[in-house]
C-alpha positions in Angstrom: 25.8 -8.3 26.1 23.1 -9.0 23.5 21.3 -6.0 22.0 17.9 -6.2 20.5 17.6 -4.8 17.0 14.9 -2.2 16.9 14.7 -1.2 13.2 14.7 -3.0 9.9 14.4 -1.9 6.3 11.6 -3.7 4.4 9.9 -3.9 1.0 6.1 -4.0 1.2 4.6 -5.7 -1.8 0.9 -5.5 -2.5 -0.7 -7.6 -5.2 -4.0 -6.0 -6.4 -6.1 -8.8 -7.9 -7.9 -8.1 -11.1 -8.6 -4.4 -10.9 -10.3 -2.5 -13.7 -7.8 -1.6 -16.4 -6.8 2.1 -15.8 -6.0 2.6 -19.5 -9.5 1.8 -20.5 -10.8 4.6 -18.3 -8.1 7.3 -18.8 -6.8 6.7 -15.2 -3.6 6.3 -13.4 -3.2 3.7 -10.6 -0.3 3.8 -8.1 1.0 3.7 -4.6 0.6 7.2 -3.0 3.6 9.0 -1.8 3.0 10.8 1.6 5.8 13.4 1.2 3.7 15.4 -1.2 0.1 15.0 0.0 -0.9 18.4 -1.5 0.1 17.1 -5.0 -1.2 13.6 -4.6 1.9 12.0 -6.3 1.4 8.3 -7.1 4.1 5.8 -8.2 3.4 3.3 -10.9 3.4 -0.5 -10.5 4.1 -3.6 -12.4 1.2 -5.0 -14.4 1.1 -8.8 -14.8 -0.2 -10.6 -17.8 -3.1 -12.0 -15.7 -4.4 -8.5 -15.0 -3.0 -8.2 -11.4 -1.0 -5.1 -10.4 2.0 -5.4 -8.1 3.1 -2.4 -6.0 6.3 -2.3 -4.0 7.6 0.3 -1.7 10.4 0.7 0.8 9.8 1.4 4.5 11.4 1.2 7.9 9.9 -1.0 10.6 10.8 0.3 14.0 10.0 -1.5 17.3 7.0 0.2 18.9 7.0 1.5 22.4 3.4 0.6 23.3 2.4 -2.3 25.5 2.5 -4.9 22.7 5.6 -3.3 21.0 4.0 -3.6 17.6 6.0 -2.4 14.6 5.7 1.3 13.6 6.2 1.6 9.8 7.9 4.7 8.6 8.7 6.1 5.2 7.5 8.0 2.1 4.6 5.6 1.5 3.1 5.0 5.0 0.1 7.0 6.1 -1.8 7.2 9.4 -0.9 7.2 13.1 1.8 4.9 14.5 -0.8 2.4 15.7 -2.8 2.5 12.4 -0.3 2.7 9.6 -1.5 1.9 6.0 -0.6 2.3 2.4 -2.8 4.0 -0.2 -3.3 2.5 -3.7 -4.7 5.5 -5.5 -6.7 5.9 -8.7 -7.1 9.2 -10.5 -7.7 10.5 -14.0 -4.5 10.7 -16.1 -2.8 14.1 -15.8 -5.3 15.4 -13.2 -3.9 17.2 -10.2 -5.6 18.6 -7.1 -6.7 22.2 -7.6 -7.7 21.6 -11.2 -11.3 21.5 -12.4 -13.2 18.3 -11.6 -12.3 15.7 -14.2 -15.0 14.0 -16.3 -14.3 10.7 -14.7 -14.4 11.8 -11.1 -15.7 8.4 -10.0 -12.2 7.1 -10.7 -10.7 9.2 -7.9 -10.6 6.4 -5.3 -8.1 5.0 -2.9 -7.6 1.5 -1.5 -6.4 1.6 2.1 -4.1 -1.4 2.8 -3.6 -1.7 6.6 -0.3 -2.7 8.1 -1.5 -3.2 11.7 -1.7 -7.0 11.4 2.1 -7.3 10.7 3.9 -8.6 13.8 7.4 -7.9 14.9 8.1 -11.6 14.4 7.1 -11.2 10.7 9.4 -8.2 10.4 12.4 -10.1 11.8 11.7 -13.2 9.7 11.3 -11.1 6.5 14.6 -9.3 7.2 16.3 -12.7 7.4 14.8 -13.9 4.1 15.1 -11.0 1.6 13.3 -8.2 3.4 9.9 -8.5 1.7 6.4 -8.8 3.2 3.5 -9.4 0.8 -0.3 -9.1 0.9 -3.1 -9.4 -1.7 -6.3 -7.3 -2.1 -9.2 -7.4 -4.5 -8.9 -4.6 -7.0 -12.5 -4.4 -8.2 -15.5 -3.0 -6.2 -19.0 -4.3 -6.3 -20.0 -1.6 -8.8 -17.3 -2.8 -11.2 -15.1 0.2 -10.6 -11.9 0.3 -8.6 -12.1 -0.9 -5.1 -11.8 1.8 -2.4 -11.6 2.4 1.3 -10.3 -0.1 3.8 -10.2 -3.5 2.1 -9.7 -7.0 3.7 -6.4 -8.7 3.0 -6.7 -12.0 1.1 -5.1 -15.3 1.8 -4.4 -14.9 5.5 -2.9 -11.4 5.3 0.7 -10.3 5.3 3.2 -13.1 4.6 6.8 -13.7 3.5 6.8 -14.7 -0.2 
């Protein structure tokens, strides 16, 4: 009897293209941990020489139970309902924590929402066979020149196996 695998461990990699330099604005930029939402903990990334930032986080992809059986992403970095999971790439002033007085650079408290809903179960299975990584790219700079924020489109066709 063949059993269908219903859960995989994956690394999600998001390349944030040419965001403003957080150091120039006294800011931190990282992927937001959902286990401490009151404290808004963010985890740092790798900065490339070309100005891009690379974020990676671990998650589990579990076969969904809905009609299309889309993957449900679970873990410390996934946010939202099972049908609308996403990652937050978060900006905040260095050293600032919720509950403190408003920082001078409040405009830098922004979050990029990177949706996971376009990832298919076939991509999850293929990624697990080839190193366990799925990758997407987003623009890092908003029209106003500051950090991008809210739901952003994925570049280059969306999630892919690198």
